Each structure stands twice: as C-alpha cells, then as structure tokens.
C-alpha positions as CSV (number, residue, x, y, z in Angstrom):
1,X,-73.4,95.1,0.4
2,X,-75.8,97.5,1.8
3,X,-76.6,97.5,5.5
4,X,-79.3,99.4,7.2
5,X,-80.3,99.9,10.9
6,X,-83.0,97.7,12.0
7,X,-86.7,98.9,11.4
8,X,-85.9,101.6,9.1
9,X,-86.6,100.0,5.7
10,X,-90.2,100.3,4.2
11,X,-91.7,101.3,7.5
12,X,-95.4,102.0,7.9
13,X,-96.5,105.5,7.6
14,X,-97.2,105.8,11.4
15,X,-93.7,104.3,12.1
16,X,-92.0,106.7,9.8
17,X,-93.4,109.6,11.6
18,X,-92.3,108.2,14.9
19,X,-88.7,107.6,13.9
20,X,-88.3,110.9,12.2
21,X,-89.7,112.6,15.3
22,X,-87.5,110.7,17.7
23,X,-84.3,111.0,15.8
24,X,-83.2,114.7,16.4
25,X,-82.2,116.2,19.5
26,X,-84.3,119.5,20.3
27,X,-82.5,122.6,19.6
28,X,-81.0,124.7,22.6
29,X,-83.6,126.8,24.0
30,X,-83.2,130.6,24.6
31,X,-85.2,133.2,26.7
32,X,-86.9,135.8,24.5
33,X,-89.5,138.4,24.8
34,X,-93.2,137.7,24.3
35,X,-93.1,139.4,20.8
36,X,-90.0,137.4,19.8
37,X,-91.7,134.0,21.0
38,X,-94.6,134.4,18.4
39,X,-94.7,131.0,16.6
40,X,-91.9,129.4,18.4
41,X,-92.3,126.3,20.8
42,X,-92.2,126.4,24.4
43,X,-88.9,124.7,26.0
44,X,-90.6,124.5,29.4
45,X,-94.0,124.5,30.9
46,X,-95.6,127.8,31.2
47,X,-96.7,128.3,34.7
48,X,-98.9,131.1,36.3
49,X,-96.9,133.5,38.4
50,X,-100.1,134.5,40.4
51,X,-103.3,133.1,41.0
52,X,-106.0,133.9,38.0
53,X,-107.8,136.0,38.7
54,X,-105.3,137.7,40.9
55,X,-108.0,139.2,43.1
56,X,-111.8,138.8,43.5
57,X,-113.3,140.6,40.3
58,X,-116.8,141.7,39.3
59,X,-118.2,139.7,36.4
60,X,-120.8,142.3,35.8
61,X,-121.5,146.1,35.6
62,X,-123.8,146.8,38.6
63,X,-123.5,146.9,42.4
64,X,-121.2,145.1,44.8
65,X,-123.3,144.4,47.9
66,X,-122.7,143.3,51.4
67,X,-125.3,141.0,53.1
68,X,-129.0,141.0,52.4
69,X,-130.9,144.1,50.8
70,X,-131.9,146.7,50.3
71,X,-128.5,148.4,50.5
72,X,-127.4,151.9,51.0
73,X,-125.2,153.2,48.1
74,X,-121.9,154.5,49.5
75,X,-119.6,155.0,46.5
76,X,-118.4,153.4,43.4
77,X,-115.3,151.3,42.2
78,X,-114.1,151.4,38.5
79,X,-111.6,149.1,37.0
80,X,-108.2,149.8,38.2
81,X,-109.4,151.2,41.7
82,X,-109.5,149.5,44.9
83,X,-112.7,150.6,47.2
84,X,-113.1,150.8,50.8
85,X,-114.4,147.7,52.6
86,X,-118.3,147.1,52.7
87,X,-120.3,146.6,55.7
88,X,-123.4,144.5,55.5
89,X,-126.2,146.8,54.0
90,X,-124.0,148.6,51.9
91,X,-123.4,148.9,48.1
92,X,-121.1,150.4,45.7
93,X,-121.4,150.9,42.0
94,X,-118.9,148.5,40.2
95,X,-117.6,148.0,36.8
96,X,-116.9,144.9,35.1
97,X,-113.3,143.7,35.8
98,X,-113.0,146.1,39.0
99,X,-111.7,144.6,42.2
100,X,-114.5,143.5,44.5
101,X,-114.4,145.3,47.9
102,X,-113.5,143.2,50.9
103,X,-116.9,142.4,52.6
104,X,-119.1,142.2,49.3
105,X,-121.1,139.0,49.1
106,X,-122.3,139.4,45.6
107,X,-122.7,141.6,42.7
108,X,-126.1,142.8,41.5
109,X,-126.2,143.5,37.8
110,X,-127.2,147.1,36.7
111,X,-130.1,145.5,34.7
112,X,-131.6,143.6,37.8
113,X,-131.1,146.6,40.1
114,X,-133.6,149.4,41.1
115,X,-132.1,152.5,42.6
116,X,-134.4,154.9,44.7
117,X,-132.3,157.7,45.9
118,X,-129.3,156.1,47.6
119,X,-131.2,152.9,48.2
120,X,-130.4,149.9,45.9
121,X,-133.0,147.1,45.6
122,X,-132.9,143.7,43.9
123,X,-132.1,140.1,44.3
124,X,-128.3,139.6,44.2
125,X,-126.2,136.6,43.9
126,X,-122.9,135.6,42.4
127,X,-121.2,137.5,39.7
128,X,-117.9,137.5,41.5
129,X,-114.8,135.7,40.0
130,X,-113.0,134.8,43.0
131,X,-109.1,134.7,43.3
132,X,-107.6,131.6,41.7
133,X,-110.9,130.6,40.4
134,X,-109.3,129.9,36.9
135,X,-106.1,128.6,38.3
136,X,-103.8,128.8,41.4
137,X,-100.2,130.2,41.4
138,X,-97.8,127.8,40.0
139,X,-100.4,125.9,37.9
140,X,-99.3,124.8,34.4
141,X,-100.9,127.0,31.8
142,X,-99.4,125.2,28.8
143,X,-97.0,122.2,28.4
144,X,-93.4,122.3,27.0
145,X,-93.7,121.7,23.3
146,X,-96.8,124.0,22.8
147,X,-96.7,126.5,20.0
148,X,-96.5,130.0,21.0
149,X,-99.6,131.2,19.1
150,X,-101.6,134.5,19.8
151,X,-103.8,133.0,22.5
152,X,-100.8,131.5,24.2
153,X,-98.7,134.8,24.2
154,X,-101.9,136.5,25.9
155,X,-102.1,133.7,28.4
156,X,-98.5,134.3,29.3
157,X,-99.0,137.9,29.8
158,X,-102.0,137.2,32.0
159,X,-99.9,134.7,34.0
160,X,-97.3,137.5,34.8
161,X,-94.6,136.6,32.1
162,X,-92.7,139.0,30.1
163,X,-90.2,136.5,28.5
164,X,-90.6,132.7,27.5
165,X,-88.1,129.9,27.1
166,X,-88.5,128.7,23.6
167,X,-86.8,126.7,21.1
168,X,-85.6,128.5,17.9
169,X,-87.0,127.7,14.3
170,X,-85.0,125.2,12.5
171,X,-83.0,126.3,9.6
172,X,-83.7,124.3,6.3
173,X,-82.0,124.3,3.2
174,X,-83.6,123.0,-0.1
175,X,-81.9,121.4,-3.0
176,X,-84.2,120.6,-5.9
177,X,-82.5,118.2,-8.2
178,X,-83.2,117.4,-11.8
179,X,-81.6,118.4,-15.2
180,X,-85.1,118.1,-16.9
181,X,-86.7,121.1,-14.8
182,X,-87.4,124.3,-16.1
183,X,-88.1,127.4,-13.9
184,X,-90.2,129.7,-16.0
185,X,-93.0,129.2,-18.6
186,X,-94.6,125.8,-19.4
187,X,-93.4,122.2,-19.8
188,X,-92.6,120.7,-23.1
189,X,-90.2,118.7,-25.3
190,X,-89.0,116.5,-22.5
191,X,-88.8,119.5,-19.9
192,X,-90.9,119.6,-16.9
193,X,-91.9,122.9,-15.1
194,X,-90.4,122.8,-11.5
195,X,-93.4,122.9,-9.1
196,X,-91.1,122.0,-5.9
197,X,-89.3,125.3,-6.1
198,X,-92.3,127.4,-5.6
199,X,-94.0,124.9,-3.2
200,X,-91.4,124.2,-0.6
201,X,-90.3,127.6,0.8
202,X,-93.8,128.5,1.9
203,X,-94.5,125.0,3.1
204,X,-91.3,125.0,5.1
205,X,-92.4,128.3,6.7
206,X,-95.9,127.0,7.5
207,X,-94.2,123.9,9.2
208,X,-92.5,126.1,11.5
209,X,-89.0,126.5,10.1
210,X,-86.9,129.1,8.3
211,X,-85.6,128.7,4.8
212,X,-81.9,129.0,5.1
213,X,-81.0,128.5,1.4
214,X,-82.4,127.2,-1.9
215,X,-80.7,125.8,-5.0
216,X,-81.4,123.7,-8.0
217,X,-78.9,120.9,-8.6
218,X,-78.6,119.3,-12.1
219,X,-78.2,115.5,-12.3
220,X,-74.5,115.6,-12.8
221,X,-72.3,112.8,-11.2
222,X,-70.7,114.0,-7.9
223,X,-72.4,117.6,-8.0
224,X,-75.0,116.7,-5.3
225,X,-72.3,115.5,-2.9
226,X,-70.3,118.6,-3.6
227,X,-73.3,120.9,-3.0
228,X,-74.3,119.0,0.2
229,X,-70.8,119.5,1.6
230,X,-71.3,123.3,1.6
231,X,-74.6,123.2,3.5
232,X,-74.6,124.0,7.3
233,X,-78.4,124.3,8.0
234,X,-80.1,122.2,10.7
235,X,-82.0,120.1,7.9
236,X,-81.3,119.7,4.2
237,X,-84.1,118.8,2.0
238,X,-83.4,117.1,-1.2
239,X,-86.2,116.4,-3.7
240,X,-85.8,113.9,-6.4
241,X,-82.8,111.6,-6.3
242,X,-84.6,109.4,-3.7
243,X,-85.2,106.5,-5.9
244,X,-82.8,104.0,-7.4
245,X,-82.3,105.3,-10.9
246,X,-78.9,105.7,-12.4
247,X,-79.1,109.6,-11.9
248,X,-80.4,109.3,-8.3
249,X,-77.2,110.0,-6.0
250,X,-78.8,110.4,-2.6
251,X,-79.0,106.9,-1.2
252,X,-75.3,106.3,-2.3
253,X,-74.2,109.1,-0.1
254,X,-76.0,108.2,2.8
255,X,-74.8,104.4,2.6
256,X,-71.4,105.8,2.2
257,X,-71.2,108.0,5.2
258,X,-74.6,108.6,6.8
259,X,-76.9,107.0,9.3
260,X,-80.3,105.8,8.0
261,X,-83.4,106.9,10.1
262,X,-86.2,106.0,7.6
263,X,-85.7,104.4,4.2
264,X,-88.8,104.3,2.0
265,X,-92.5,104.4,3.7
266,X,-95.2,102.1,3.0
267,X,-97.5,104.5,1.4
268,X,-98.7,105.8,-1.9
269,X,-97.8,108.3,-3.0
270,X,-94.6,109.1,-1.4
271,X,-93.0,105.9,-1.2
272,X,-89.3,106.8,-1.9
273,X,-88.9,109.3,0.9
274,X,-86.1,109.1,3.4
275,X,-84.5,110.4,6.7
276,X,-80.9,110.2,7.5
277,X,-78.2,112.0,9.5
278,X,-75.4,113.0,7.2
279,X,-72.2,115.1,8.1
280,X,-73.9,116.4,11.4
281,X,-77.2,117.5,9.5
282,X,-80.5,116.0,9.2
283,X,-81.2,115.0,5.6
284,X,-84.8,114.7,4.4
285,X,-85.3,113.2,0.9
286,X,-88.6,113.9,-1.0
287,X,-89.8,112.2,-4.2
288,X,-89.4,114.4,-7.2
289,X,-93.4,114.1,-8.2
290,X,-95.2,117.3,-6.5
291,X,-98.1,115.5,-4.7
292,X,-95.8,112.8,-3.5
293,X,-93.3,115.2,-2.4
294,X,-96.0,117.1,-0.3
295,X,-97.2,113.9,1.1
296,X,-93.7,113.1,2.2
297,X,-93.1,116.6,3.6
298,X,-96.0,116.1,6.0
299,X,-94.9,112.7,6.8
300,X,-91.2,113.0,7.7
301,X,-90.1,116.6,7.3
302,X,-92.8,118.0,9.6
303,X,-91.9,115.2,12.1
304,X,-88.0,116.0,11.9
305,X,-88.8,119.7,12.6
306,X,-91.2,119.0,15.5
307,X,-88.4,116.7,16.9
308,X,-86.0,119.8,16.7
309,X,-88.4,122.1,18.3
310,X,-89.7,119.7,21.1
311,X,-93.1,119.7,19.8
312,X,-95.2,116.6,19.9
313,X,-96.6,114.6,17.1
314,X,-100.5,115.7,16.7
315,X,-103.0,113.2,17.5
316,X,-104.8,112.7,14.4
317,X,-108.8,112.9,14.4
318,X,-110.7,110.0,12.9
319,X,-113.1,111.2,10.3
320,X,-115.5,109.2,8.0
321,X,-113.9,109.6,4.4
322,X,-116.2,109.3,1.2
323,X,-115.1,109.1,-2.2
324,X,-114.3,106.6,-5.1
325,X,-110.7,105.7,-4.1
326,X,-109.2,102.3,-4.4
327,X,-108.0,101.1,-1.1
328,X,-104.3,99.8,-0.9
329,X,-103.6,96.2,-0.8
330,X,-100.9,97.0,1.8
331,X,-99.8,100.1,3.6
332,X,-101.8,103.3,3.2
333,X,-103.0,105.5,0.3
334,X,-102.9,109.2,1.0
335,X,-105.5,111.5,-0.4
336,X,-106.6,115.2,-0.1
337,X,-109.9,115.7,1.4
338,X,-112.2,118.5,2.8
339,X,-112.4,118.9,6.5
340,X,-115.8,116.8,6.4
341,X,-113.9,113.8,4.7
342,X,-114.9,114.2,1.1
343,X,-112.2,113.0,-1.2
344,X,-110.9,115.5,-3.7
345,X,-110.2,114.4,-7.5
346,X,-106.7,114.9,-8.8
347,X,-104.4,113.2,-6.5
348,X,-102.0,111.4,-8.6
349,X,-98.3,111.7,-7.5
350,X,-97.4,114.3,-10.1
351,X,-100.6,116.3,-9.7
352,X,-101.5,119.0,-7.0
353,X,-105.1,119.7,-8.2
354,X,-106.7,118.0,-5.3
355,X,-104.1,119.2,-2.7
356,X,-104.5,122.8,-3.7
357,X,-108.1,122.9,-2.7
358,X,-107.9,120.4,0.2
359,X,-107.9,121.1,3.9
360,X,-106.3,117.7,5.0
361,X,-104.6,114.6,4.0
362,X,-106.7,111.4,4.5
363,X,-104.6,108.1,5.4
364,X,-106.5,105.4,4.0
365,X,-105.5,101.9,5.3
366,X,-105.8,98.7,3.5
367,X,-109.4,97.5,3.4
368,X,-110.7,101.0,3.6
369,X,-114.2,101.4,2.0
370,X,-116.0,104.7,1.4
371,X,-117.6,105.9,4.6
372,X,-115.0,104.2,6.8
373,X,-113.2,106.6,9.3
374,X,-109.5,107.4,8.5
375,X,-107.0,109.9,10.3
376,X,-106.9,113.2,9.0
377,X,-103.5,115.3,8.8
378,X,-104.3,119.0,8.2
379,X,-102.7,120.8,5.3
C-alpha cells in the first residue's frame, strides 16, 4: 500500500510552495568577486564597511562657506581633493561630490550665488551630505537571500566590498518524457510537437539556475529509472509521467525509493505536479501539458531553487483581477494576466497563448469574482 508523509498529498497552492521551499538545505556558499556574484544570492548580510557617505560631501556645485556672509573666496575644491580648513567669513568654490572642508557650515549653490571680485554673496543653507547620513558603518545594506542584481553590486562596492559570500546557481537536468513527441515541424497523426524542450531551458535560467543537461525519454518500461540513475545535478526536472496512467513511471520510482515532499497540488492547471527527494537529488515533476507545466514550474520548481540558494519566497502583491473566468469550486485557478490584472485569453492546460503575452500569473481562489483582488506571481 502506498504511504505518503503527512501533509504532502493534494496540498494547497500556498502550502506546496512552502513545502518545496523548506525541503532543500541551501547550497554551500563561496566567496567570489563582485563581477562573479552577478545574479547569485547573498549567503550573508551585506554590511557597510564605512559610514556612507564616508566624509562630508557637497550635494551641489557652488561654494562651501563658513559662518554668515558675505564671504571671501579663498580657493576651490574639486572631487577627489581635500581643501584647507575654512574660517568664518571664508568660502571655497566646490564641486558636487567633493569633500567639504572642515569649518564649512553650508554649500551655496552656484545658481544662488553672486560673485563680485573675490566676494561671494547669497543666502546659504544646507546642501551638505553629512558623514553617515545614509548609513553608519556596520549597517545592514542587504539581507542574506537577496539576489545580487546591478544595484546591489553597486551598493556593495560603495560599501567597501570587493568580494561577496554567495550561494552558487543550482544545476538542473531536464528529462522530457513522451513517445508521442516530435521535435521539429508540426503536430499531426497522433504526434505532438514538443513545447517543453524549447521552453524549459530559458525558464530554468530565468529562475536562477544553470541547465546541466537535457534529454528526451520515450515511454519505455524501466527507461526513466535508468536515465535518472545517471543524473548527478542538484535538481532533476521530469515533465510528463507525473500522473497515474499506464505509461507514467515517476510516482512508482518515488514510492519505491524516494521521499515525498509534495504530491499533487489543488490548482488548475498543474494539479499533477510533485516534489521528492530521490537518490540524493531533488526531483521536480511537471505535467506534460505546456501551460500546466509552466504553472507548476513557477509553483514548485521556483520554490525548490529558492530553497537551494537561500532566497526567500516573494510576498505576492494583491491586485484586482478582471476577466471572464469561472472561479474554481475548490483550490485555485491560475490564469495569465497583465500587470494591471486583466485576464488574457488562451489559458487552457495545453495552450501557452495567454502566457506568451502575459506579465504575471493570477492565483484565483474559490469564490473569486471579476474585480476581486488576487495574488500575482510575475512571469
């Protein structure tokens, strides 16, 4: 008799994401240069090594002045230079970003200043970015689990870092099952053009992983087990073979020697999706229908990859969703939408028409009506 761990069978969409995210132990971190860290996930909090700004800085082109005016112009300071101390009644010409001299009480913007000979006139106030105004030394600039995107890399450099402790990109091996699939040309005569082979490599890359391998596996008895035995990636994605048909082999393999994490999800499309640990690897099973597979990938595959990299699950925004969609009696229905919540046509399990032009997936709960808010998961 088939025995599953508690709370893994027919779980809610939200619970499936949680279980898939919690199951993996994050990959071992490594220290890399800023250039190598691009796109990876921080394994530790990023902290400022100095106060920011590191010194009092002019926020404007103009004149650094000491005390009340008018002021006697005694020199100039450019970015990268350090000027002499100012006494009350003195001024120096100063550039944006230059270090403000000791004794300066304000910066008078050039457009607000009048210069007569060596005398500077105007009403000065502020325009100095004080040391530590943005953050003090030791302040957390970004939490562990944050992706090292362009802004974070620039922030890390500003904070004094040349290297970052990050978790590597997981390696994913894809197995597309099905003897009915053709890989060129059109569908017909009982053969179906494979959509998952072209779709999954770029999707895996966009989810923050590297494609370690790819193969098509016909529905021959024992062949899937044989192929799986030779795969060593962190994650193996198997498409098709996740249901209970006579040619579906995946569930039997997990029952025999794996550990279940998620076994089916209460959502449409994408119900027959699964996550398990099998032979020291994480196994993610996606339905064979293309849009259902896309939904499942954004549900459990993304969550497993986030777990491996230590990245948190994103908090999903609630947006009013409008469109002619029948709400599910139970579980959730998942449809492609624009960012402003308009449902796009073409979201049957086997058809990617809506998703191809969509910005997000809307997660519609039981009882939803057009105009009600629903969570959006970005595509």
